PDB file of N, CA, C and O in Angstrom, chain B, residues numbered from 101:
ATOM      1  N   UNK B 101       0.824  -1.191   0.000  1.00  0.00           N
ATOM      2  CA  UNK B 101       0.000   0.000   0.000  1.00  0.00           C
ATOM      3  C   UNK B 101       0.868   1.254   0.000  1.00  0.00           C
ATOM      4  O   UNK B 101       0.573   2.222  -0.701  1.00  0.00           O
ATOM      5  N   UNK B 102       1.934   1.230   0.786  1.00  0.00           N
ATOM      6  CA  UNK B 102       2.814   2.394   0.833  1.00  0.00           C
ATOM      7  C   UNK B 102       3.498   2.621  -0.511  1.00  0.00           C
ATOM      8  O   UNK B 102       3.663   3.760  -0.948  1.00  0.00           O
ATOM      9  N   UNK B 103       3.893   1.531  -1.158  1.00  0.00           N
ATOM     10  CA  UNK B 103       4.512   1.667  -2.480  1.00  0.00           C
ATOM     11  C   UNK B 103       3.510   2.224  -3.487  1.00  0.00           C
ATOM     12  O   UNK B 103       3.874   3.019  -4.354  1.00  0.00           O
ATOM     13  N   UNK B 104       2.272   1.817  -3.375  1.00  0.00           N
ATOM     14  CA  UNK B 104       1.235   2.352  -4.258  1.00  0.00           C
ATOM     15  C   UNK B 104       1.046   3.847  -4.017  1.00  0.00           C
ATOM     16  O   UNK B 104       0.928   4.615  -4.971  1.00  0.00           O
ATOM     17  N   UNK B 105       1.015   4.267  -2.750  1.00  0.00           N
ATOM     18  CA  UNK B 105       0.921   5.685  -2.438  1.00  0.00           C
ATOM     19  C   UNK B 105       2.087   6.454  -3.040  1.00  0.00           C
ATOM     20  O   UNK B 105       1.905   7.549  -3.574  1.00  0.00           O
ATOM     21  N   UNK B 106       3.284   5.885  -2.956  1.00  0.00           N
ATOM     22  CA  UNK B 106       4.459   6.550  -3.514  1.00  0.00           C
ATOM     23  C   UNK B 106       4.305   6.712  -5.029  1.00  0.00           C
ATOM     24  O   UNK B 106       4.663   7.752  -5.584  1.00  0.00           O
ATOM     25  N   UNK B 107       3.783   5.700  -5.686  1.00  0.00           N
ATOM     26  CA  UNK B 107       3.559   5.793  -7.130  1.00  0.00           C
ATOM     27  C   UNK B 107       2.528   6.877  -7.446  1.00  0.00           C
ATOM     28  O   UNK B 107       2.655   7.582  -8.447  1.00  0.00           O
ATOM     29  N   UNK B 108       1.523   7.008  -6.606  1.00  0.00           N
ATOM     30  CA  UNK B 108       0.489   8.025  -6.833  1.00  0.00           C
ATOM     31  C   UNK B 108       1.035   9.443  -6.706  1.00  0.00           C
ATOM     32  O   UNK B 108       0.493  10.367  -7.312  1.00  0.00           O
ATOM     33  N   UNK B 109       2.098   9.629  -5.931  1.00  0.00           N
ATOM     34  CA  UNK B 109       2.652  10.979  -5.766  1.00  0.00           C
ATOM     35  C   UNK B 109       3.214  11.528  -7.074  1.00  0.00           C
ATOM     36  O   UNK B 109       3.446  12.731  -7.193  1.00  0.00           O
ATOM     37  N   UNK B 110       3.433  10.658  -8.053  1.00  0.00           N
ATOM     38  CA  UNK B 110       3.957  11.081  -9.355  1.00  0.00           C
ATOM     39  C   UNK B 110       2.866  11.630 -10.275  1.00  0.00           C
ATOM     40  O   UNK B 110       3.173  12.241 -11.299  1.00  0.00           O
ATOM     41  N   UNK B 111       1.627  11.423  -9.931  1.00  0.00           N
ATOM     42  CA  UNK B 111       0.535  11.870 -10.810  1.00  0.00           C
ATOM     43  C   UNK B 111       0.387  13.384 -10.743  1.00  0.00           C
ATOM     44  O   UNK B 111       0.347  13.959  -9.655  1.00  0.00           O
ATOM     45  N   UNK B 112       0.305  14.028 -11.900  1.00  0.00           N
ATOM     46  CA  UNK B 112       0.221  15.490 -11.909  1.00  0.00           C
ATOM     47  C   UNK B 112      -1.126  16.034 -11.418  1.00  0.00           C
ATOM     48  O   UNK B 112      -1.218  17.198 -11.028  1.00  0.00           O
ATOM     49  N   UNK B 113      -2.162  15.204 -11.434  1.00  0.00           N
ATOM     50  CA  UNK B 113      -3.495  15.655 -11.020  1.00  0.00           C
ATOM     51  C   UNK B 113      -3.802  15.312  -9.561  1.00  0.00           C
ATOM     52  O   UNK B 113      -4.956  15.389  -9.137  1.00  0.00           O
ATOM     53  N   UNK B 114      -2.789  14.939  -8.800  1.00  0.00           N
ATOM     54  CA  UNK B 114      -2.981  14.542  -7.415  1.00  0.00           C
ATOM     55  C   UNK B 114      -1.992  15.291  -6.529  1.00  0.00           C
ATOM     56  O   UNK B 114      -0.810  15.392  -6.855  1.00  0.00           O
ATOM     57  N   UNK B 115      -2.477  15.809  -5.423  1.00  0.00           N
ATOM     58  CA  UNK B 115      -1.608  16.438  -4.429  1.00  0.00           C
ATOM     59  C   UNK B 115      -1.595  15.544  -3.199  1.00  0.00           C
ATOM     60  O   UNK B 115      -2.636  15.288  -2.594  1.00  0.00           O
ATOM     61  N   UNK B 116      -0.413  15.073  -2.835  1.00  0.00           N
ATOM     62  CA  UNK B 116      -0.244  14.146  -1.711  1.00  0.00           C
ATOM     63  C   UNK B 116       0.307  14.923  -0.518  1.00  0.00           C
ATOM     64  O   UNK B 116       1.396  15.492  -0.585  1.00  0.00           O
ATOM     65  N   UNK B 117      -0.461  14.941   0.576  1.00  0.00           N
ATOM     66  CA  UNK B 117      -0.023  15.594   1.800  1.00  0.00           C
ATOM     67  C   UNK B 117      -0.333  14.698   2.988  1.00  0.00           C
ATOM     68  O   UNK B 117      -1.378  14.050   3.041  1.00  0.00           O
ATOM     69  N   UNK B 118       0.595  14.672   3.940  1.00  0.00           N
ATOM     70  CA  UNK B 118       0.443  13.867   5.155  1.00  0.00           C
ATOM     71  C   UNK B 118       0.121  14.788   6.325  1.00  0.00           C
ATOM     72  O   UNK B 118       0.744  15.835   6.505  1.00  0.00           O
ATOM     73  N   UNK B 119      -0.866  14.374   7.114  1.00  0.00           N
ATOM     74  CA  UNK B 119      -1.167  15.050   8.371  1.00  0.00           C
ATOM     75  C   UNK B 119      -0.431  14.274   9.459  1.00  0.00           C
ATOM     76  O   UNK B 119      -0.812  13.145   9.769  1.00  0.00           O
ATOM     77  N   UNK B 120       0.614  14.857  10.045  1.00  0.00           N
ATOM     78  CA  UNK B 120       1.385  14.125  11.060  1.00  0.00           C
ATOM     79  C   UNK B 120       0.552  13.823  12.315  1.00  0.00           C
ATOM     80  O   UNK B 120      -0.306  14.610  12.715  1.00  0.00           O
ATOM     81  N   UNK B 121       0.828  12.667  12.919  1.00  0.00           N
ATOM     82  CA  UNK B 121       0.121  12.289  14.145  1.00  0.00           C
ATOM     83  C   UNK B 121       0.342  13.313  15.247  1.00  0.00           C
ATOM     84  O   UNK B 121      -0.570  13.596  16.024  1.00  0.00           O
ATOM     85  N   UNK B 122       1.546  13.871  15.319  1.00  0.00           N
ATOM     86  CA  UNK B 122       1.850  14.803  16.411  1.00  0.00           C
ATOM     87  C   UNK B 122       1.032  16.084  16.333  1.00  0.00           C
ATOM     88  O   UNK B 122       0.995  16.851  17.296  1.00  0.00           O
ATOM     89  N   UNK B 123       0.363  16.333  15.179  1.00  0.00           N
ATOM     90  CA  UNK B 123      -0.479  17.515  15.048  1.00  0.00           C
ATOM     91  C   UNK B 123      -1.673  17.436  15.995  1.00  0.00           C
ATOM     92  O   UNK B 123      -2.174  18.458  16.465  1.00  0.00           O
ATOM     93  N   UNK B 124      -2.122  16.217  16.266  1.00  0.00           N
ATOM     94  CA  UNK B 124      -3.276  16.043  17.149  1.00  0.00           C
ATOM     95  C   UNK B 124      -4.577  16.211  16.399  1.00  0.00           C
ATOM     96  O   UNK B 124      -4.703  15.768  15.258  1.00  0.00           O
ATOM     97  N   UNK B 125      -5.547  16.850  17.034  1.00  0.00           N
ATOM     98  CA  UNK B 125      -6.851  17.042  16.420  1.00  0.00           C
ATOM     99  C   UNK B 125      -6.768  17.908  15.178  1.00  0.00           C
ATOM    100  O   UNK B 125      -5.959  18.833  15.097  1.00  0.00           O
ATOM    101  N   UNK B 126      -7.617  17.591  14.213  1.00  0.00           N
ATOM    102  CA  UNK B 126      -7.627  18.368  12.977  1.00  0.00           C
ATOM    103  C   UNK B 126      -9.058  18.558  12.486  1.00  0.00           C
ATOM    104  O   UNK B 126     -10.001  18.001  13.050  1.00  0.00           O
ATOM    105  N   UNK B 127      -9.202  19.342  11.442  1.00  0.00           N
ATOM    106  CA  UNK B 127     -10.518  19.783  10.966  1.00  0.00           C
ATOM    107  C   UNK B 127     -11.409  18.664  10.450  1.00  0.00           C
ATOM    108  O   UNK B 127     -12.629  18.825  10.416  1.00  0.00           O
ATOM    109  N   UNK B 128     -10.834  17.529  10.046  1.00  0.00           N
ATOM    110  CA  UNK B 128     -11.641  16.458   9.445  1.00  0.00           C
ATOM    111  C   UNK B 128     -11.748  15.229  10.339  1.00  0.00           C
ATOM    112  O   UNK B 128     -11.926  14.117   9.841  1.00  0.00           O
ATOM    113  N   UNK B 129     -11.645  15.410  11.630  1.00  0.00           N
ATOM    114  CA  UNK B 129     -11.728  14.267  12.534  1.00  0.00           C
ATOM    115  C   UNK B 129     -13.058  13.538  12.463  1.00  0.00           C
ATOM    116  O   UNK B 129     -13.150  12.373  12.850  1.00  0.00           O
ATOM    117  N   UNK B 130     -14.084  14.209  11.976  1.00  0.00           N
ATOM    118  CA  UNK B 130     -15.411  13.610  11.910  1.00  0.00           C
ATOM    119  C   UNK B 130     -15.531  12.489  10.898  1.00  0.00           C
ATOM    120  O   UNK B 130     -16.501  11.731  10.935  1.00  0.00           O
ATOM    121  N   UNK B 131     -14.575  12.364  10.002  1.00  0.00           N
ATOM    122  CA  UNK B 131     -14.611  11.287   9.024  1.00  0.00           C
ATOM    123  C   UNK B 131     -14.201  11.744   7.638  1.00  0.00           C
ATOM    124  O   UNK B 131     -14.091  12.937   7.354  1.00  0.00           O
ATOM    125  N   UNK B 132     -13.980  10.766   6.796  1.00  0.00           N
ATOM    126  CA  UNK B 132     -13.515  11.038   5.437  1.00  0.00           C
ATOM    127  C   UNK B 132     -14.635  11.618   4.578  1.00  0.00           C
ATOM    128  O   UNK B 132     -15.815  11.344   4.796  1.00  0.00           O
ATOM    129  N   UNK B 133     -14.241  12.414   3.611  1.00  0.00           N
ATOM    130  CA  UNK B 133     -15.178  12.964   2.642  1.00  0.00           C
ATOM    131  C   UNK B 133     -14.427  13.231   1.348  1.00  0.00           C
ATOM    132  O   UNK B 133     -13.200  13.326   1.334  1.00  0.00           O
ATOM    133  N   UNK B 134     -15.167  13.347   0.281  1.00  0.00           N
ATOM    134  CA  UNK B 134     -14.599  13.686  -1.026  1.00  0.00           C
ATOM    135  C   UNK B 134     -15.355  14.882  -1.581  1.00  0.00           C
ATOM    136  O   UNK B 134     -16.579  14.965  -1.480  1.00  0.00           O
ATOM    137  N   UNK B 135     -14.605  15.807  -2.168  1.00  0.00           N
ATOM    138  CA  UNK B 135     -15.213  16.929  -2.867  1.00  0.00           C
ATOM    139  C   UNK B 135     -15.105  16.611  -4.351  1.00  0.00           C
ATOM    140  O   UNK B 135     -14.005  16.477  -4.888  1.00  0.00           O
ATOM    141  N   UNK B 136     -16.242  16.492  -5.002  1.00  0.00           N
ATOM    142  CA  UNK B 136     -16.281  16.163  -6.424  1.00  0.00           C
ATOM    143  C   UNK B 136     -16.434  17.457  -7.207  1.00  0.00           C
ATOM    144  O   UNK B 136     -17.390  18.209  -7.017  1.00  0.00           O
ATOM    145  N   UNK B 137     -15.470  17.703  -8.092  1.00  0.00           N
ATOM    146  CA  UNK B 137     -15.496  18.907  -8.928  1.00  0.00           C
ATOM    147  C   UNK B 137     -15.625  18.470 -10.371  1.00  0.00           C
ATOM    148  O   UNK B 137     -14.973  17.525 -10.814  1.00  0.00           O
ATOM    149  N   UNK B 138     -16.472  19.169 -11.092  1.00  0.00           N
ATOM    150  CA  UNK B 138     -16.750  18.801 -12.474  1.00  0.00           C
ATOM    151  C   UNK B 138     -16.362  19.945 -13.404  1.00  0.00           C
ATOM    152  O   UNK B 138     -16.417  21.112 -13.015  1.00  0.00           O
ATOM    153  N   UNK B 139     -15.968  19.610 -14.634  1.00  0.00           N
ATOM    154  CA  UNK B 139     -15.649  20.680 -15.588  1.00  0.00           C
ATOM    155  C   UNK B 139     -16.927  21.420 -15.991  1.00  0.00           C
ATOM    156  O   UNK B 139     -18.014  20.844 -16.024  1.00  0.00           O
ATOM    157  N   UNK B 140     -16.775  22.656 -16.284  1.00  0.00           N
ATOM    158  CA  UNK B 140     -17.936  23.446 -16.699  1.00  0.00           C
ATOM    159  C   UNK B 140     -18.552  24.182 -15.537  1.00  0.00           C
ATOM    160  O   UNK B 140     -18.500  23.722 -14.396  1.00  0.00           O
ATOM    161  N   UNK B 141     -19.125  25.306 -15.826  1.00  0.00           N
ATOM    162  CA  UNK B 141     -19.710  26.143 -14.780  1.00  0.00           C
ATOM    163  C   UNK B 141     -21.130  25.729 -14.414  1.00  0.00           C
ATOM    164  O   UNK B 141     -21.658  26.170 -13.393  1.00  0.00           O
ATOM    165  N   UNK B 142     -21.748  24.894 -15.225  1.00  0.00           N
ATOM    166  CA  UNK B 142     -23.133  24.488 -14.973  1.00  0.00           C
ATOM    167  C   UNK B 142     -23.241  23.346 -13.971  1.00  0.00           C
ATOM    168  O   UNK B 142     -24.329  23.062 -13.472  1.00  0.00           O
ATOM    169  N   UNK B 143     -22.132  22.696 -13.677  1.00  0.00           N
ATOM    170  CA  UNK B 143     -22.142  21.567 -12.739  1.00  0.00           C
ATOM    171  C   UNK B 143     -21.492  21.992 -11.427  1.00  0.00           C
ATOM    172  O   UNK B 143     -20.282  22.214 -11.389  1.00  0.00           O
ATOM    173  N   UNK B 144     -22.266  22.109 -10.355  1.00  0.00           N
ATOM    174  CA  UNK B 144     -21.704  22.570  -9.083  1.00  0.00           C
ATOM    175  C   UNK B 144     -20.882  21.478  -8.392  1.00  0.00           C
ATOM    176  O   UNK B 144     -21.033  20.290  -8.677  1.00  0.00           O
ATOM    177  N   UNK B 145     -20.015  21.908  -7.482  1.00  0.00           N
ATOM    178  CA  UNK B 145     -19.266  20.967  -6.643  1.00  0.00           C
ATOM    179  C   UNK B 145     -20.253  20.173  -5.789  1.00  0.00           C
ATOM    180  O   UNK B 145     -21.322  20.663  -5.426  1.00  0.00           O
ATOM    181  N   UNK B 146     -19.864  18.929  -5.478  1.00  0.00           N
ATOM    182  CA  UNK B 146     -20.680  18.039  -4.642  1.00  0.00           C
ATOM    183  C   UNK B 146     -19.762  17.397  -3.612  1.00  0.00           C
ATOM    184  O   UNK B 146     -18.627  17.035  -3.923  1.00  0.00           O
ATOM    185  N   UNK B 147     -20.254  17.258  -2.387  1.00  0.00           N
ATOM    186  CA  UNK B 147     -19.521  16.539  -1.345  1.00  0.00           C
ATOM    187  C   UNK B 147     -20.107  15.139  -1.235  1.00  0.00           C
ATOM    188  O   UNK B 147     -21.323  14.963  -1.166  1.00  0.00           O
ATOM    189  N   UNK B 148     -19.217  14.143  -1.220  1.00  0.00           N
ATOM    190  CA  UNK B 148     -19.617  12.740  -1.134  1.00  0.00           C
ATOM    191  C   UNK B 148     -19.190  12.211   0.225  1.00  0.00           C
ATOM    192  O   UNK B 148     -18.013  12.267   0.581  1.00  0.00           O
ATOM    193  N   UNK B 149     -20.148  11.699   0.979  1.00  0.00           N
ATOM    194  CA  UNK B 149     -19.890  11.097   2.290  1.00  0.00           C
ATOM    195  C   UNK B 149     -20.319   9.644   2.242  1.00  0.00           C
ATOM    196  O   UNK B 149     -21.481   9.338   1.971  1.00  0.00           O
ATOM    197  N   UNK B 150     -19.382   8.753   2.506  1.00  0.00           N
ATOM    198  CA  UNK B 150     -19.713   7.334   2.541  1.00  0.00           C
ATOM    199  C   UNK B 150     -19.809   6.904   3.994  1.00  0.00           C
ATOM    200  O   UNK B 150     -18.915   7.169   4.798  1.00  0.00           O
ATOM    201  N   UNK B 151     -20.912   6.234   4.318  1.00  0.00           N
ATOM    202  CA  UNK B 151     -21.167   5.811   5.685  1.00  0.00           C
ATOM    203  C   UNK B 151     -21.498   4.325   5.700  1.00  0.00           C
ATOM    204  O   UNK B 151     -21.651   3.706   4.647  1.00  0.00           O
ATOM    205  N   UNK B 152     -21.607   3.763   6.881  1.00  0.00           N
ATOM    206  CA  UNK B 152     -21.878   2.340   7.030  1.00  0.00           C
ATOM    207  C   UNK B 152     -23.169   1.933   6.315  1.00  0.00           C
ATOM    208  O   UNK B 152     -23.217   0.882   5.675  1.00  0.00           O
ATOM    209  N   UNK B 153     -24.191   2.742   6.419  1.00  0.00           N
ATOM    210  CA  UNK B 153     -25.484   2.384   5.844  1.00  0.00           C
ATOM    211  C   UNK B 153     -25.736   2.914   4.449  1.00  0.00           C
ATOM    212  O   UNK B 153     -26.832   2.732   3.919  1.00  0.00           O
ATOM    213  N   UNK B 154     -24.773   3.555   3.843  1.00  0.00           N
ATOM    214  CA  UNK B 154     -24.977   4.093   2.496  1.00  0.00           C
ATOM    215  C   UNK B 154     -24.119   5.318   2.252  1.00  0.00           C
ATOM    216  O   UNK B 154     -23.144   5.562   2.963  1.00  0.00           O
ATOM    217  N   UNK B 155     -24.486   6.078   1.251  1.00  0.00           N
ATOM    218  CA  UNK B 155     -23.730   7.268   0.879  1.00  0.00           C
ATOM    219  C   UNK B 155     -24.660   8.472   0.827  1.00  0.00           C
ATOM    220  O   UNK B 155     -25.865   8.346   0.610  1.00  0.00           O
ATOM    221  N   UNK B 156     -24.069   9.632   1.031  1.00  0.00           N
ATOM    222  CA  UNK B 156     -24.816  10.885   0.987  1.00  0.00           C
ATOM    223  C   UNK B 156     -24.078  11.836   0.052  1.00  0.00           C
ATOM    224  O   UNK B 156     -22.851  11.928   0.084  1.00  0.00           O
ATOM    225  N   UNK B 157     -24.832  12.534  -0.771  1.00  0.00           N
ATOM    226  CA  UNK B 157     -24.280  13.567  -1.642  1.00  0.00           C
ATOM    227  C   UNK B 157     -24.843  14.913  -1.180  1.00  0.00           C
ATOM    228  O   UNK B 157     -26.059  15.096  -1.113  1.00  0.00           O
ATOM    229  N   UNK B 158     -23.961  15.836  -0.866  1.00  0.00           N
ATOM    230  CA  UNK B 158     -24.367  17.171  -0.440  1.00  0.00           C
ATOM    231  C   UNK B 158     -24.103  18.141  -1.578  1.00  0.00           C
ATOM    232  O   UNK B 158     -22.992  18.195  -2.105  1.00  0.00           O
ATOM    233  N   UNK B 159     -25.110  18.904  -1.960  1.00  0.00           N
ATOM    234  CA  UNK B 159     -24.896  19.830  -3.062  1.00  0.00           C
ATOM    235  C   UNK B 159     -25.359  21.253  -2.752  1.00  0.00           C
ATOM    236  O   UNK B 159     -25.207  22.146  -3.586  1.00  0.00           O
ATOM    237  N   UNK B 160     -25.915  21.469  -1.575  1.00  0.00           N
ATOM    238  CA  UNK B 160     -26.279  22.843  -1.205  1.00  0.00           C
ATOM    239  C   UNK B 160     -25.011  23.654  -0.999  1.00  0.00           C
ATOM    240  O   UNK B 160     -24.076  23.196  -0.342  1.00  0.00           O
ATOM    241  N   UNK B 161     -24.978  24.836  -1.548  1.00  0.00           N
ATOM    242  CA  UNK B 161     -23.765  25.657  -1.562  1.00  0.00           C
ATOM    243  C   UNK B 161     -23.165  25.826  -0.171  1.00  0.00           C
ATOM    244  O   UNK B 161     -21.949  25.718  -0.009  1.00  0.00           O
ATOM    245  N   UNK B 162     -23.997  26.089   0.835  1.00  0.00           N
ATOM    246  CA  UNK B 162     -23.462  26.308   2.186  1.00  0.00           C
ATOM    247  C   UNK B 162     -22.848  25.034   2.766  1.00  0.00           C
ATOM    248  O   UNK B 162     -21.864  25.111   3.501  1.00  0.00           O
ATOM    249  N   UNK B 163     -23.404  23.875   2.452  1.00  0.00           N
ATOM    250  CA  UNK B 163     -22.825  22.608   2.910  1.00  0.00           C
ATOM    251  C   UNK B 163     -21.491  22.355   2.219  1.00  0.00           C
ATOM    252  O   UNK B 163     -20.507  21.991   2.864  1.00  0.00           O
ATOM    253  N   UNK B 164     -21.465  22.548   0.911  1.00  0.00           N
ATOM    254  CA  UNK B 164     -20.233  22.337   0.141  1.00  0.00           C
ATOM    255  C   UNK B 164     -19.150  23.293   0.629  1.00  0.00           C
ATOM    256  O   UNK B 164     -18.000  22.887   0.798  1.00  0.00           O
ATOM    257  N   UNK B 165     -19.501  24.548   0.856  1.00  0.00           N
ATOM    258  CA  UNK B 165     -18.521  25.534   1.335  1.00  0.00           C
ATOM    259  C   UNK B 165     -17.912  25.129   2.673  1.00  0.00           C
ATOM    260  O   UNK B 165     -16.721  25.338   2.905  1.00  0.00           O
ATOM    261  N   UNK B 166     -18.723  24.554   3.549  1.00  0.00           N
ATOM    262  CA  UNK B 166     -18.206  24.108   4.849  1.00  0.00           C
ATOM    263  C   UNK B 166     -17.115  23.053   4.652  1.00  0.00           C
ATOM    264  O   UNK B 166     -16.076  23.105   5.311  1.00  0.00           O
ATOM    265  N   UNK B 167     -17.344  22.105   3.757  1.00  0.00           N
ATOM    266  CA  UNK B 167     -16.353  21.063   3.495  1.00  0.00           C
ATOM    267  C   UNK B 167     -15.136  21.604   2.742  1.00  0.00           C
ATOM    268  O   UNK B 167     -14.015  21.147   2.968  1.00  0.00           O
ATOM    269  N   UNK B 168     -15.350  22.572   1.853  1.00  0.00           N
ATOM    270  CA  UNK B 168     -14.212  23.192   1.165  1.00  0.00           C
ATOM    271  C   UNK B 168     -13.323  23.936   2.155  1.00  0.00           C
ATOM    272  O   UNK B 168     -12.100  23.928   2.016  1.00  0.00           O
ATOM    273  N   UNK B 169     -13.925  24.577   3.152  1.00  0.00           N
ATOM    274  CA  UNK B 169     -13.145  25.242   4.199  1.00  0.00           C
ATOM    275  C   UNK B 169     -12.334  24.236   5.001  1.00  0.00           C
ATOM    276  O   UNK B 169     -11.178  24.493   5.336  1.00  0.00           O
ATOM    277  N   UNK B 170     -12.932  23.095   5.311  1.00  0.00           N
ATOM    278  CA  UNK B 170     -12.211  22.039   6.025  1.00  0.00           C
ATOM    279  C   UNK B 170     -11.059  21.525   5.166  1.00  0.00           C
ATOM    280  O   UNK B 170      -9.957  21.324   5.676  1.00  0.00           O
ATOM    281  N   UNK B 171     -11.293  21.310   3.877  1.00  0.00           N
ATOM    282  CA  UNK B 171     -10.242  20.837   2.974  1.00  0.00           C
ATOM    283  C   UNK B 171      -9.089  21.842   2.923  1.00  0.00           C
ATOM    284  O   UNK B 171      -7.922  21.453   2.967  1.00  0.00           O
ATOM    285  N   UNK B 172      -9.411  23.117   2.833  1.00  0.00           N
ATOM    286  CA  UNK B 172      -8.370  24.143   2.831  1.00  0.00           C
ATOM    287  C   UNK B 172      -7.576  24.142   4.131  1.00  0.00           C
ATOM    288  O   UNK B 172      -6.354  24.292   4.113  1.00  0.00           O
ATOM    289  N   UNK B 173      -8.260  23.975   5.254  1.00  0.00           N
ATOM    290  CA  UNK B 173      -7.580  23.940   6.548  1.00  0.00           C
ATOM    291  C   UNK B 173      -6.629  22.732   6.624  1.00  0.00           C
ATOM    292  O   UNK B 173      -5.510  22.848   7.122  1.00  0.00           O
ATOM    293  N   UNK B 174      -7.083  21.589   6.131  1.00  0.00           N
ATOM    294  CA  UNK B 174      -6.232  20.396   6.114  1.00  0.00           C
ATOM    295  C   UNK B 174      -4.980  20.626   5.277  1.00  0.00           C
ATOM    296  O   UNK B 174      -3.882  20.235   5.673  1.00  0.00           O
ATOM    297  N   UNK B 175      -5.148  21.257   4.127  1.00  0.00           N
ATOM    298  CA  UNK B 175      -3.997  21.529   3.253  1.00  0.00           C
ATOM    299  C   UNK B 175      -2.988  22.438   3.942  1.00  0.00           C
ATOM    300  O   UNK B 175      -1.780  22.243   3.807  1.00  0.00           O
ATOM    301  N   UNK B 176      -3.478  23.426   4.676  1.00  0.00           N
ATOM    302  CA  UNK B 176      -2.580  24.343   5.377  1.00  0.00           C
ATOM    303  C   UNK B 176      -1.885  23.688   6.564  1.00  0.00           C
ATOM    304  O   UNK B 176      -0.725  23.987   6.847  1.00  0.00           O
ATOM    305  N   UNK B 177      -2.586  22.800   7.259  1.00  0.00           N
ATOM    306  CA  UNK B 177      -2.040  22.178   8.465  1.00  0.00           C
ATOM    307  C   UNK B 177      -1.161  20.966   8.175  1.00  0.00           C
ATOM    308  O   UNK B 177      -0.365  20.573   9.028  1.00  0.00           O
ATOM    309  N   UNK B 178      -1.283  20.375   7.015  1.00  0.00           N
ATOM    310  CA  UNK B 178      -0.519  19.171   6.670  1.00  0.00           C
ATOM    311  C   UNK B 178       0.876  19.547   6.185  1.00  0.00           C
ATOM    312  O   UNK B 178       1.172  20.711   5.916  1.00  0.00           O
ATOM    313  N   UNK B 179       1.730  18.517   6.082  1.00  0.00           N
ATOM    314  CA  UNK B 179       3.050  18.726   5.500  1.00  0.00           C
ATOM    315  C   UNK B 179       2.899  19.188   4.054  1.00  0.00           C
ATOM    316  O   UNK B 179       1.929  18.834   3.384  1.00  0.00           O
ATOM    317  N   UNK B 180       3.848  19.969   3.579  1.00  0.00           N
ATOM    318  CA  UNK B 180       3.867  20.347   2.173  1.00  0.00           C
ATOM    319  C   UNK B 180       4.007  19.085   1.323  1.00  0.00           C
ATOM    320  O   UNK B 180       4.532  18.080   1.803  1.00  0.00           O
ATOM    321  N   UNK B 181       3.548  19.118   0.072  1.00  0.00           N
ATOM    322  CA  UNK B 181       3.637  17.919  -0.769  1.00  0.00           C
ATOM    323  C   UNK B 181       5.040  17.306  -0.852  1.00  0.00           C
ATOM    324  O   UNK B 181       5.184  16.090  -0.725  1.00  0.00           O
ATOM    325  N   UNK B 182       6.065  18.124  -1.061  1.00  0.00           N
ATOM    326  CA  UNK B 182       7.434  17.588  -1.153  1.00  0.00           C
ATOM    327  C   UNK B 182       7.860  16.956   0.175  1.00  0.00           C
ATOM    328  O   UNK B 182       8.491  15.898   0.183  1.00  0.00           O
ATOM    329  N   UNK B 183       7.522  17.593   1.289  1.00  0.00           N
ATOM    330  CA  UNK B 183       7.852  17.046   2.607  1.00  0.00           C
ATOM    331  C   UNK B 183       7.074  15.767   2.879  1.00  0.00           C
ATOM    332  O   UNK B 183       7.589  14.849   3.517  1.00  0.00           O
ATOM    333  N   UNK B 184       5.838  15.703   2.397  1.00  0.00           N
ATOM    334  CA  UNK B 184       5.028  14.491   2.564  1.00  0.00           C
ATOM    335  C   UNK B 184       5.633  13.325   1.798  1.00  0.00           C
ATOM    336  O   UNK B 184       5.686  12.204   2.303  1.00  0.00           O
ATOM    337  N   UNK B 185       6.089  13.590   0.577  1.00  0.00           N
ATOM    338  CA  UNK B 185       6.728  12.537  -0.225  1.00  0.00           C
ATOM    339  C   UNK B 185       8.007  12.077   0.448  1.00  0.00           C
ATOM    340  O   UNK B 185       8.285  10.879   0.485  1.00  0.00           O
ATOM    341  N   UNK B 186       8.793  13.005   0.983  1.00  0.00           N
ATOM    342  CA  UNK B 186      10.025  12.638   1.716  1.00  0.00           C
ATOM    343  C   UNK B 186       9.690  11.789   2.935  1.00  0.00           C
ATOM    344  O   UNK B 186      10.374  10.802   3.209  1.00  0.00           O
ATOM    345  N   UNK B 187       8.654  12.159   3.663  1.00  0.00           N
ATOM    346  CA  UNK B 187       8.256  11.395   4.849  1.00  0.00           C
ATOM    347  C   UNK B 187       7.829   9.984   4.450  1.00  0.00           C
ATOM    348  O   UNK B 187       8.179   9.014   5.122  1.00  0.00           O
ATOM    349  N   UNK B 188       7.075   9.871   3.360  1.00  0.00           N
ATOM    350  CA  UNK B 188       6.661   8.544   2.891  1.00  0.00           C
ATOM    351  C   UNK B 188       7.881   7.730   2.471  1.00  0.00           C
ATOM    352  O   UNK B 188       7.936   6.530   2.740  1.00  0.00           O
ATOM    353  N   UNK B 189       8.841   8.345   1.828  1.00  0.00           N
ATOM    354  CA  UNK B 189      10.081   7.635   1.442  1.00  0.00           C
ATOM    355  C   UNK B 189      10.808   7.102   2.672  1.00  0.00           C
ATOM    356  O   UNK B 189      11.298   5.973   2.665  1.00  0.00           O
ATOM    357  N   UNK B 190      10.878   7.917   3.733  1.00  0.00           N
ATOM    358  CA  UNK B 190      11.531   7.464   4.971  1.00  0.00           C
ATOM    359  C   UNK B 190      10.779   6.282   5.581  1.00  0.00           C
ATOM    360  O   UNK B 190      11.392   5.317   6.039  1.00  0.00           O
ATOM    361  N   UNK B 191       9.456   6.363   5.583  1.00  0.00           N
ATOM    362  CA  UNK B 191       8.657   5.258   6.130  1.00  0.00           C
ATOM    363  C   UNK B 191       8.913   3.982   5.319  1.00  0.00           C
ATOM    364  O   UNK B 191       9.068   2.902   5.887  1.00  0.00           O
ATOM    365  N   UNK B 192       8.957   4.112   4.007  1.00  0.00           N
ATOM    366  CA  UNK B 192       9.209   2.946   3.152  1.00  0.00           C
ATOM    367  C   UNK B 192      10.587   2.348   3.392  1.00  0.00           C
ATOM    368  O   UNK B 192      10.739   1.127   3.390  1.00  0.00           O
ATOM    369  N   UNK B 193      11.576   3.179   3.594  1.00  0.00           N
ATOM    370  CA  UNK B 193      12.934   2.684   3.812  1.00  0.00           C
ATOM    371  C   UNK B 193      13.084   2.016   5.166  1.00  0.00           C
ATOM    372  O   UNK B 193      13.982   1.195   5.357  1.00  0.00           O
ATOM    373  N   UNK B 194      12.207   2.360   6.117  1.00  0.00           N
ATOM    374  CA  UNK B 194      12.253   1.753   7.452  1.00  0.00           C
ATOM    375  C   UNK B 194      11.513   0.432   7.534  1.00  0.00           C
ATOM    376  O   UNK B 194      11.625  -0.282   8.531  1.00  0.00           O
ATOM    377  N   UNK B 195      10.750   0.094   6.486  1.00  0.00           N
ATOM    378  CA  UNK B 195       9.974  -1.151   6.550  1.00  0.00           C
ATOM    379  C   UNK B 195      10.652  -2.267   5.792  1.00  0.00           C
ATOM    380  O   UNK B 195      10.135  -3.383   5.743  1.00  0.00           O
TER     381      UNK B 195
END
């Protein structure tokens, strides 16, 4: 899995960032989510939440904005992409 993550860091359409454990609590502790963005101005962003009993799609602007703010906070609080890749390389070399 770690080797697969390392391969994914090479993709130009993906930004890989690690949230270090020592950071403690963070903006997305409530669970994983995905922000789906579509080409074109007629298709709004959608938040996808997968849960034990099914999935939920949020498309109301205020709901989507709340998750976009959380995503931005995670990006700011996490390691920079280059530092994240270096950290993953160190983890791989230790295993």
